[in-house]
C-alpha positions in Angstrom: -13.5 3.8 -1.1 -9.4 4.1 -2.1 -6.5 3.5 0.1 -3.3 5.3 0.1 -0.5 2.6 0.0 2.4 2.0 -2.9 4.0 -1.1 -3.3 7.3 -2.4 -5.0 9.5 -4.5 -6.5 13.3 -4.3 -6.7 16.0 -5.3 -9.4 19.3 -3.4 -9.5 19.3 -0.5 -12.5 22.9 -1.9 -14.1 24.4 1.7 -14.2 27.7 2.4 -15.4 30.2 3.1 -12.5 33.7 5.1 -12.7 36.6 3.9 -11.0 36.0 5.5 -7.3 32.6 3.7 -7.2 30.6 6.2 -8.4 27.8 6.7 -11.4 29.8 8.9 -14.4 27.6 12.2 -14.2 26.5 11.9 -11.4 25.0 14.5 -9.6 25.1 15.0 -6.0 22.0 14.2 -3.7 20.2 16.7 -2.1 19.6 16.7 2.1 18.3 13.5 3.4 17.9 11.7 0.1 20.1 8.7 -0.9 19.4 5.8 -3.4 21.7 3.1 -2.3 19.8 0.7 -4.7 18.0 1.7 -7.4 14.4 -0.3 -7.9 12.0 -0.8 -10.6 8.4 -2.5 -10.8 6.0 -2.5 -13.2 3.9 0.7 -12.8 0.2 -1.1 -13.7 -0.2 -3.5 -10.8 1.1 -0.6 -8.3 -2.1 1.4 -9.6 -4.1 -1.3 -9.3 -3.0 -1.7 -5.7 -3.4 1.7 -5.1 -7.3 1.3 -5.8 -8.0 -2.3 -4.5 -6.1 -2.9 -1.3 -7.8 -3.6 1.6 -5.7 -2.3 3.7 -4.2 2.0 4.4 -6.1 4.9 4.8 -9.9 5.2 3.6 -10.4 7.8 0.8 -14.0 8.5 -0.4 -14.7 9.1 -3.9 -15.3 12.6 -5.5 -18.5 13.7 -5.3 -20.3 17.4 -6.5 -21.5 18.5 -3.1 -18.0 17.3 -1.4 -14.1 19.1 -1.9 -11.1 16.7 -1.7 -8.4 18.3 -0.9 -5.1 17.6 -0.1 -1.6 18.4 0.7 2.0 16.3 0.3 5.3 17.5 0.5 6.3 15.1 -3.0 10.7 15.1 -1.5 12.7 17.3 -3.9 10.3 17.1 -6.7 12.7 17.7 -9.7 15.5 17.9 -8.2 18.5 16.4 -10.5 20.0 15.0 -7.5 16.9 12.5 -6.8 16.1 11.8 -10.2 12.9 9.6 -10.6 11.3 7.4 -13.5 8.6 7.7 -16.1 7.0 5.0 -13.8 7.6 7.1 -10.2 5.8 10.0 -12.0 3.1 8.1 -13.1 1.9 7.1 -9.5 2.5 10.2 -8.1 0.5 12.0 -10.9 -2.2 8.9 -9.9 -2.1 9.9 -5.9 -2.7 13.8 -7.2 -5.6 12.5 -9.1 -8.0 11.7 -6.8 -8.5 14.9 -5.2 -9.7 18.1 -6.6 -7.0 20.5 -5.3 -3.4 19.4 -3.6 -1.1 21.4 -2.4 2.6 20.5 -3.1 5.4 21.3 -1.4 9.2 21.3 -2.4 8.8 21.4 -6.0 12.5 22.2 -7.3 13.4 25.5 -8.9 13.9 23.2 -11.7 10.3 22.8 -12.8 10.8 19.5 -14.6 9.7 17.5 -12.2 6.2 19.5 -12.0 6.4 19.3 -15.6 6.1 15.5 -16.0 3.3 15.8 -13.6 1.5 17.9 -15.7 2.2 15.9 -18.6 0.7 12.7 -16.9 -2.5 14.0 -15.4 -5.6 15.0 -17.3 -5.4 17.9 -20.0 -8.5 19.5 -17.8 -5.6 19.7 -14.5 -4.2 23.5 -14.1 -1.1 24.2 -11.8 0.0 27.5 -10.0 3.3 27.9 -8.6 5.4 29.9 -6.7 8.9 31.3 -7.2 11.9 29.6 -5.3 12.8 30.5 -1.8 14.8 28.3 0.5 16.6 25.1 -0.7 15.4 26.6 -3.7 12.1 25.3 -3.4 8.9 26.2 -4.6 5.3 25.6 -3.8 2.5 24.4 -6.2 -1.0 23.9 -6.3 -2.6 21.1 -9.1 -6.7 21.2 -9.1 -9.2 20.1 -11.3 -10.8 23.4 -12.6 -14.1 21.6 -13.3 -14.6 21.2 -9.8 -12.3 24.3 -8.4 -12.3 27.6 -9.9 -9.6 29.9 -9.2 -10.6 33.4 -7.9 -7.2 35.3 -8.8 -6.1 35.6 -5.9 -2.5 34.8 -5.4 0.4 36.0 -3.5 2.6 35.4 -0.5 2.7 35.8 3.5 4.9 38.4 3.6 5.5 40.1 7.2 6.8 43.4 6.9 10.0 45.5 8.9 7.3 46.4 11.4 5.2 44.1 11.7 8.6 41.5 12.9 8.4 42.7 16.9 4.8 41.6 16.7 5.6 37.9 15.8 6.7 36.4 19.8 5.6 34.2 21.9 6.5 33.5 25.4 9.9 32.1 26.6 11.8 32.8 23.1 13.3 36.2 23.4 15.3 35.3 19.5 13.7 37.7 16.7 11.4 37.2 13.9 13.0 37.6 11.0 10.9 36.4 8.2 10.5 33.3 6.6 12.6 30.8 5.0 10.3 29.8 2.5 7.1 32.6 2.2 3.6 30.7 2.5 2.3 30.6 -0.9 -1.8 31.7 -0.8 -4.3 31.1 -4.1 -8.2 31.9 -3.4 -10.8 29.5 -4.9 -14.1 28.6 -4.9 -16.0 24.8 -4.8 -19.5 24.6 -5.3 -21.1 27.5 -2.7 -17.3 27.7 -1.1 -15.1 30.3 -1.4 -11.9 30.0 0.3 -7.8 31.1 0.5 -5.9 28.0 0.7 -2.4 28.5 2.7 0.3 26.1 1.9 3.5 26.1 4.0 6.7 24.5 4.1 8.2 26.1 7.2 11.9 26.2 8.3 13.0 22.6 10.0 16.7 23.2 10.6 18.4 20.8 13.0 17.0 18.2 15.8 20.5 18.3 18.0 23.6 19.8 18.3 24.6 23.6 19.6 21.7 25.4 16.8 18.5 22.9 17.6 16.8 24.7 20.3 17.4 28.4 18.0 16.2 26.3 14.8 12.6 25.0 16.9 12.6 28.5 18.4 12.7 30.0 14.6 9.8 27.3 13.5 8.0 28.5 16.5 8.0 31.9 15.3 7.2 31.1 11.9 4.4 28.7 13.1 2.8 31.5 15.2 3.1 34.1 12.3 0.9 32.1 10.0 -1.7 32.0 12.7 -1.4 35.6 13.7 -1.6 36.6 9.5 -4.9 34.4 9.2 -6.3 35.9 12.3 -5.7 39.6 11.0 -7.1 38.5 7.4 -10.4 37.0 8.3 -10.9 39.9 10.9 -9.8 42.4 8.7 -12.6 44.8 6.7 -10.8 43.9 3.6 -10.7 40.4 3.6 -11.1 38.5 0.5 -12.9 35.7 2.3 -12.8 34.8 5.8 -12.7 31.0 5.1 -8.6 30.7 5.7 -7.0 26.9 4.9 -3.7 26.5 6.1 -1.6 23.4 4.7 1.4 21.7 4.0 4.3 20.8 6.2 4.3 22.1 9.5 7.6 20.0 10.7 5.0 19.5 13.0 6.6 16.9 15.8 3.3 16.2 17.6 -0.4 17.7 17.0 -1.0 18.0 20.9 -1.0 20.5 23.7 2.4 21.1 24.7 4.1 20.6 21.8 6.3 23.8 21.1 5.0 24.1 17.1 1.1 23.2 17.6 0.9 25.2 20.6 2.2 28.6 18.6 -0.5 27.0 15.4 -3.6 27.0 17.3 -2.9 30.1 19.4 -4.3 32.6 17.0 -7.7 30.5 16.7 -6.5 28.2 13.7 -8.2 24.5 14.3 -6.7 21.1 13.9 -9.2 18.7 12.7 -8.7 15.2 13.9 -6.6 13.2 12.2 -3.7 10.2 11.7 -0.2 10.4 11.4 0.0 6.2 11.0 1.2 5.3 7.8 0.2 1.7 6.4 2.9 -0.2 4.6 2.8 -3.9 2.6 3.4 -7.2 4.9 7.7 -6.8 4.1 10.5 -5.7 5.7 10.1 -2.0 7.4 13.7 -1.2 6.0 13.2 -2.2 2.3 9.9 -0.6 2.7 10.9 2.6 3.6 14.0 2.9 1.2 11.7 2.8 -2.2 9.0 4.8 -0.9 11.1 7.7 0.7 13.8 7.9 -2.4 11.0 7.3 -5.5 7.7 8.6 -4.0 8.3 10.8 -0.6 9.3 10.7 2.9 6.3 12.7 3.8 2.8 11.3 3.9 -0.3 12.6 1.8 -2.8 14.2 3.8 -6.5 15.2 3.2 -9.2 16.0 4.0 -13.2 16.4 2.9 -15.4 19.5 3.2 -18.8 20.0 2.0 -19.0 22.6 -0.4 
C-alpha cells in the first residue's frame, strides 16, 4: 500500500536581489501563491518516503480488474510566477504515476509545466487538455493507455443561453451566466467499463466582503448546472454512456447536507462516495510544512477513487 505524503528540507536559494529587495527578472506571483523562502531537498529520499511511510492516506496498488482514478488541483502549474524546480516536477509526476487516470486542474495557459510532467512520466502516458478559460487555466487528463483507452469523445459542458433560465435554485435570484471555466470531459474505457469523466474547477470568488454572498450563489449555480447536465445526458436516448463521473475542484466547503454547494451537487442525482478530507503531515512545524507544500507541490489535496472494471 502507498501513502500520499511529502517531506521537505529547507535552504536558501541564494538568488540575486535588486535594490528594492526583489529578485531580478521577478515575475509577479499568481493569486494566493507566495514564496517567502525558497526551499530545496534531495529528491530521491522524498520519493522513497512517499512509498514507504506508514502514515498518510493508504492507496491500493494497481490491479488488472481495478481502475485507480484521481483528481488534483496542482496549483498554477506552469505559471511563470510560481516556478518549480525539476525535483518538484519529479515529485508531482511520481504521485500522478500511481494512477491509471488523473484529471489535473489549474494547468496554466503556458504549457511548460504540463510538458515537464510529461517528460517525467513514462513514455506510454498520454495527455488531453482543454483550451484556456478563466484565470488563464486549462484542465488536463493524464492516463496510461495500457490500462485506459480513450474513446474519441471529448468536449466541454456549455449551457446554451436558451437553457440558462433552468439553472436556478431556491433562495437564489441572480441569473446563471455560464461557467468561469467550462468543465472539460472525455470518454474512456477500462476493462468492461465505459465512462464519461467530467473534470471541473468551479468558480470560487471571495469568502468575505460585499461580493461573498453573490460569489457563493454563482458557485452554487455552476454546481447545479453540472449536476443537471449529467442527469439530462444519462437520461438521453443518445447518451454516449450513462456512466458519468464528475471530479475535480468544486470548491466544496463541507461534504454534508446544509452546505449550499453540496446540496446543489446532489440535487439532480449525483452521489458522493464516503471520503476523508484529512491531510497527513510530518511531525514538524505546521507552518513550515504547509509553506513548502503549498508552493512547490500544491495547495490542494490529491483525491482518488478505486473502481471495479
